[in-house]
N, CA, C and O atoms as a GROMACS GRO file, in nm:
protein
  292
    1MET      N    1  10.601  10.788   9.500
    1MET     CA    2  10.697  10.810   9.471
    1MET      C    3  10.726  11.002   9.490
    1MET      O    4  10.819  11.035   9.564
    2GLU      N    5  10.696  11.042   9.465
    2GLU     CA    6  10.674  11.165   9.560
    2GLU      C    7  10.774  11.186   9.693
    2GLU      O    8  10.890  11.223   9.708
    3PRO      N    9  10.691  11.153   9.762
    3PRO     CA   10  10.753  11.167   9.922
    3PRO      C   11  10.935  11.138   9.884
    3PRO      O   12  10.989  11.113   9.992
    4TYR      N   13  10.997  11.135   9.817
    4TYR     CA   14  11.122  11.041   9.730
    4TYR      C   15  11.175  11.089   9.718
    4TYR      O   16  11.294  11.069   9.744
    5SER      N   17  11.127  11.189   9.670
    5SER     CA   18  11.190  11.279   9.503
    5SER      C   19  11.244  11.352   9.596
    5SER      O   20  11.205  11.469   9.595
    6ILE      N   21  11.353  11.312   9.712
    6ILE     CA   22  11.462  11.468   9.715
    6ILE      C   23  11.599  11.397   9.619
    6ILE      O   24  11.641  11.285   9.593
    7LYS      N   25  11.643  11.575   9.583
    7LYS     CA   26  11.793  11.528   9.492
    7LYS      C   27  11.891  11.454   9.547
    7LYS      O   28  11.930  11.471   9.662
    8GLY      N   29  11.965  11.311   9.414
    8GLY     CA   30  12.063  11.292   9.562
    8GLY      C   31  12.014  11.096   9.621
    8GLY      O   32  12.083  11.006   9.669
    9ARG      N   33  11.844  11.106   9.577
    9ARG     CA   34  11.842  10.906   9.628
    9ARG      C   35  11.875  10.846   9.477
    9ARG      O   36  11.893  10.895   9.365
   10THR      N   37  11.871  10.663   9.555
   10THR     CA   38  11.948  10.622   9.484
   10THR      C   39  11.818  10.511   9.510
   10THR      O   40  11.802  10.430   9.601
   11ILE      N   41  11.709  10.551   9.361
   11ILE     CA   42  11.593  10.353   9.433
   11ILE      C   43  11.702  10.199   9.342
   11ILE      O   44  11.799  10.204   9.267
   12THR      N   45  11.633  10.099   9.392
   12THR     CA   46  11.779   9.999   9.367
   12THR      C   47  11.639   9.935   9.364
   12THR      O   48  11.561   9.970   9.452
   13THR      N   49  11.588   9.823   9.250
   13THR     CA   50  11.452   9.738   9.203
   13THR      C   51  11.553   9.600   9.212
   13THR      O   52  11.674   9.600   9.236
   14ASP      N   53  11.454   9.469   9.184
   14ASP     CA   54  11.531   9.312   9.186
   14ASP      C   55  11.371   9.280   9.125
   14ASP      O   56  11.254   9.292   9.162
   15ASN      N   57  11.457   9.226   8.992
   15ASN     CA   58  11.383   9.174   8.866
   15ASN      C   59  11.209   9.237   8.826
   15ASN      O   60  11.098   9.184   8.822
   16PHE      N   61  11.288   9.443   8.789
   16PHE     CA   62  11.130   9.495   8.844
   16PHE      C   63  11.230   9.552   8.679
   16PHE      O   64  11.350   9.523   8.680
   17PHE      N   65  11.197   9.596   8.605
   17PHE     CA   66  11.220   9.708   8.488
   17PHE      C   67  11.099   9.825   8.492
   17PHE      O   68  10.979   9.814   8.513
   18ARG      N   69  11.154   9.902   8.474
   18ARG     CA   70  11.087  10.063   8.444
   18ARG      C   71  11.039  10.041   8.303
   18ARG      O   72  11.058   9.939   8.237
   19SER      N   73  10.975  10.146   8.265
   19SER     CA   74  11.031  10.230   8.120
   19SER      C   75  11.063  10.344   8.142
   19SER      O   76  11.033  10.423   8.232
   20LEU      N   77  11.167  10.355   7.999
   20LEU     CA   78  11.223  10.463   7.948
   20LEU      C   79  11.194  10.626   7.996
   20LEU      O   80  11.262  10.703   8.063
   21PRO      N   81  11.080  10.638   7.940
   21PRO     CA   82  10.985  10.750   8.030
   21PRO      C   83  11.047  10.850   8.260
   21PRO      O   84  11.082  10.947   8.327
   22PHE      N   85  11.008  10.703   8.252
   22PHE     CA   86  11.026  10.699   8.368
   22PHE      C   87  11.150  10.714   8.440
   22PHE      O   88  11.154  10.782   8.543
   23VAL      N   89  11.239  10.665   8.401
   23VAL     CA   90  11.421  10.657   8.431
   23VAL      C   91  11.447  10.777   8.355
   23VAL      O   92  11.561  10.820   8.348
   24SER      N   93  11.359  10.828   8.304
   24SER     CA   94  11.380  10.980   8.167
   24SER      C   95  11.368  11.130   8.338
   24SER      O   96  11.440  11.228   8.360
   25LYS      N   97  11.280  11.091   8.396
   25LYS     CA   98  11.206  11.189   8.493
   25LYS      C   99  11.239  11.132   8.656
   25LYS      O  100  11.192  11.167   8.764
   26LEU      N  101  11.328  11.042   8.624
   26LEU     CA  102  11.414  10.964   8.747
   26LEU      C  103  11.552  11.118   8.711
   26LEU      O  104  11.584  11.228   8.755
   27LEU      N  105  11.582  11.034   8.619
   27LEU     CA  106  11.724  11.238   8.655
   27LEU      C  107  11.702  11.274   8.639
   27LEU      O  108  11.766  11.364   8.694
   28ALA      N  109  11.642  11.314   8.592
   28ALA     CA  110  11.618  11.506   8.516
   28ALA      C  111  11.576  11.528   8.730
   28ALA      O  112  11.590  11.648   8.754
   29LYS      N  113  11.539  11.460   8.850
   29LYS     CA  114  11.548  11.485   8.942
   29LYS      C  115  11.709  11.414   9.010
   29LYS      O  116  11.706  11.392   9.131
   30ARG      N  117  11.807  11.388   8.955
   30ARG     CA  118  11.918  11.360   9.030
   30ARG      C  119  11.900  11.213   9.131
   30ARG      O  120  11.950  11.180   9.238
   31ILE      N  121  11.773  11.127   9.009
   31ILE     CA  122  11.728  11.033   9.182
   31ILE      C  123  11.790  10.904   9.030
   31ILE      O  124  11.734  10.894   8.921
   32THR      N  125  11.949  10.804   9.091
   32THR     CA  126  11.959  10.728   9.048
   32THR      C  127  11.839  10.606   9.041
   32THR      O  128  11.760  10.601   9.135
   33LEU      N  129  11.826  10.516   8.936
   33LEU     CA  130  11.757  10.388   8.931
   33LEU      C  131  11.861  10.247   8.932
   33LEU      O  132  11.954  10.237   8.852
   34ILE      N  133  11.844  10.191   8.988
   34ILE     CA  134  11.986  10.018   8.988
   34ILE      C  135  11.813   9.974   8.994
   34ILE      O  136  11.706   9.993   9.052
   35LEU      N  137  11.893   9.892   8.871
   35LEU     CA  138  11.788   9.695   8.819
   35LEU      C  139  11.857   9.610   8.852
   35LEU      O  140  11.978   9.610   8.832
   36TRP      N  141  11.803   9.533   8.901
   36TRP     CA  142  11.847   9.380   8.830
   36TRP      C  143  11.794   9.288   8.795
   36TRP      O  144  11.712   9.214   8.848
   37LEU      N  145  11.872   9.290   8.637
   37LEU     CA  146  11.754   9.200   8.582
   37LEU      C  147  11.858   9.055   8.629
   37LEU      O  148  11.974   9.052   8.668
   38VAL      N  149  11.762   8.944   8.608
   38VAL     CA  150  11.830   8.823   8.608
   38VAL      C  151  11.741   8.740   8.505
   38VAL      O  152  11.666   8.645   8.530
   39PHE      N  153  11.775   8.813   8.353
   39PHE     CA  154  11.755   8.743   8.284
   39PHE      C  155  11.905   8.735   8.155
   39PHE      O  156  12.003   8.808   8.146
   40HIS      N  157  11.850   8.575   8.044
   40HIS     CA  158  11.992   8.576   7.986
   40HIS      C  159  11.990   8.726   7.975
   40HIS      O  160  11.908   8.814   8.005
   41TYR      N  161  12.209   8.722   7.874
   41TYR     CA  162  12.231   8.853   7.805
   41TYR      C  163  12.153   8.844   7.685
   41TYR      O  164  12.089   8.948   7.670
   42TYR      N  165  12.128   8.735   7.566
   42TYR     CA  166  12.060   8.698   7.474
   42TYR      C  167  11.904   8.755   7.476
   42TYR      O  168  11.863   8.803   7.370
   43PHE      N  169  11.852   8.754   7.541
   43PHE     CA  170  11.750   8.822   7.636
   43PHE      C  171  11.670   8.961   7.602
   43PHE      O  172  11.568   9.008   7.552
   44LEU      N  173  11.854   9.004   7.697
   44LEU     CA  174  11.854   9.147   7.724
   44LEU      C  175  11.922   9.227   7.590
   44LEU      O  176  11.950   9.344   7.616
   45ASP      N  177  11.948   9.189   7.471
   45ASP     CA  178  11.968   9.197   7.382
   45ASP      C  179  11.862   9.202   7.268
   45ASP      O  180  11.838   9.266   7.165
   46GLU      N  181  11.808   9.097   7.346
   46GLU     CA  182  11.673   9.100   7.170
   46GLU      C  183  11.597   9.182   7.197
   46GLU      O  184  11.554   9.251   7.105
   47MET      N  185  11.543   9.210   7.358
   47MET     CA  186  11.445   9.346   7.421
   47MET      C  187  11.488   9.470   7.352
   47MET      O  188  11.409   9.562   7.334
   48GLY      N  189  11.611   9.474   7.313
   48GLY     CA  190  11.667   9.544   7.293
   48GLY      C  191  11.645   9.709   7.416
   48GLY      O  192  11.583   9.814   7.434
   49LEU      N  193  11.746   9.623   7.463
   49LEU     CA  194  11.748   9.736   7.672
   49LEU      C  195  11.853   9.791   7.600
   49LEU      O  196  11.856   9.912   7.579
   50PHE      N  197  11.918   9.735   7.570
   50PHE     CA  198  12.116   9.824   7.553
   50PHE      C  199  12.073   9.866   7.462
   50PHE      O  200  12.162   9.806   7.401
   51SER      N  201  11.978   9.952   7.326
   51SER     CA  202  12.052  10.019   7.251
   51SER      C  203  11.922  10.154   7.282
   51SER      O  204  11.918  10.260   7.220
   52GLN      N  205  11.800  10.100   7.421
   52GLN     CA  206  11.755  10.168   7.455
   52GLN      C  207  11.803  10.281   7.621
   52GLN      O  208  11.778  10.398   7.650
   53PHE      N  209  11.855  10.202   7.672
   53PHE     CA  210  11.945  10.294   7.777
   53PHE      C  211  12.129  10.358   7.709
   53PHE      O  212  12.225  10.406   7.768
   54SER      N  213  12.097  10.318   7.541
   54SER     CA  214  12.282  10.367   7.490
   54SER      C  215  12.292  10.539   7.570
   54SER      O  216  12.402  10.580   7.606
   55GLN      N  217  12.131  10.650   7.594
   55GLN     CA  218  12.201  10.718   7.511
   55GLN      C  219  12.232  10.771   7.759
   55GLN      O  220  12.291  10.877   7.778
   56PHE      N  221  12.201  10.716   7.849
   56PHE     CA  222  12.206  10.712   7.918
   56PHE      C  223  12.372  10.593   7.984
   56PHE      O  224  12.419  10.559   8.092
   57GLU      N  225  12.405  10.571   7.829
   57GLU     CA  226  12.518  10.505   7.882
   57GLU      C  227  12.674  10.521   8.023
   57GLU      O  228  12.741  10.445   8.091
   58THR      N  229  12.665  10.642   8.003
   58THR     CA  230  12.758  10.700   8.129
   58THR      C  231  12.719  10.706   8.276
   58THR      O  232  12.814  10.713   8.353
   59ARG      N  233  12.588  10.706   8.334
   59ARG     CA  234  12.458  10.688   8.325
   59ARG      C  235  12.403  10.525   8.410
   59ARG      O  236  12.331  10.505   8.508
   60SER      N  237  12.476  10.434   8.314
   60SER     CA  238  12.363  10.361   8.418
   60SER      C  239  12.471  10.225   8.358
   60SER      O  240  12.558  10.228   8.271
   61ILE      N  241  12.429  10.130   8.431
   61ILE     CA  242  12.443  10.026   8.342
   61ILE      C  243  12.425   9.863   8.350
   61ILE      O  244  12.468   9.812   8.454
   62VAL      N  245  12.381   9.798   8.278
   62VAL     CA  246  12.332   9.695   8.244
   62VAL      C  247  12.403   9.552   8.316
   62VAL      O  248  12.502   9.487   8.282
   63CYS      N  249  12.346   9.543   8.382
   63CYS     CA  250  12.435   9.335   8.453
   63CYS      C  251  12.382   9.223   8.432
   63CYS      O  252  12.260   9.240   8.423
   64ARG      N  253  12.410   9.115   8.419
   64ARG     CA  254  12.420   9.040   8.438
   64ARG      C  255  12.412   8.942   8.572
   64ARG      O  256  12.532   8.935   8.594
   65VAL      N  257  12.384   8.907   8.618
   65VAL     CA  258  12.346   8.886   8.677
   65VAL      C  259  12.286   8.708   8.700
   65VAL      O  260  12.165   8.685   8.705
   66MET      N  261  12.401   8.587   8.713
   66MET     CA  262  12.394   8.427   8.688
   66MET      C  263  12.294   8.410   8.818
   66MET      O  264  12.317   8.456   8.930
   67LYS      N  265  12.166   8.328   8.777
   67LYS     CA  266  12.110   8.217   8.938
   67LYS      C  267  12.240   8.166   8.972
   67LYS      O  268  12.331   8.174   8.890
   68ARG      N  269  12.260   8.106   9.104
   68ARG     CA  270  12.339   8.064   9.178
   68ARG      C  271  12.229   7.873   9.154
   68ARG      O  272  12.108   7.854   9.149
   69SER      N  273  12.372   7.749   9.145
   69SER     CA  274  12.320   7.687   9.095
   69SER      C  275  12.310   7.578   9.292
   69SER      O  276  12.405   7.582   9.369
   70ASN      N  277  12.182   7.501   9.322
   70ASN     CA  278  12.158   7.450   9.408
   70ASN      C  279  12.274   7.346   9.441
   70ASN      O  280  12.337   7.333   9.545
   71GLU      N  281  12.282   7.285   9.335
   71GLU     CA  282  12.319   7.141   9.262
   71GLU      C  283  12.436   7.160   9.375
   71GLU      O  284  12.514   7.248   9.339
   72LYS      N  285  12.478   7.091   9.530
   72LYS     CA  286  12.559   7.028   9.581
   72LYS      C  287  12.696   6.969   9.495
   72LYS      O  288  12.647   6.910   9.399
   73SER      N  289  12.804   6.960   9.489
   73SER     CA  290  12.940   6.865   9.389
   73SER      C  291  13.007   6.793   9.494
   73SER      O  292  13.102   6.719   9.467
   0.00000   0.00000   0.00000
């Protein structure tokens, strides 16, 4: 992570979750972490992710990404 710790960078991850302390360290270095989570809304709520990230509500967004269906209509 150190080579990329230049201020003002953005890190985008796919189907990967990091801990709240890790996100706090990134924010201290002015690095934005974008998480693409592919879970159901109720599952995120049960995990308590919304309450964990409430302190970052002005800096982060939790997205719901729907899995595409491969069925042909």
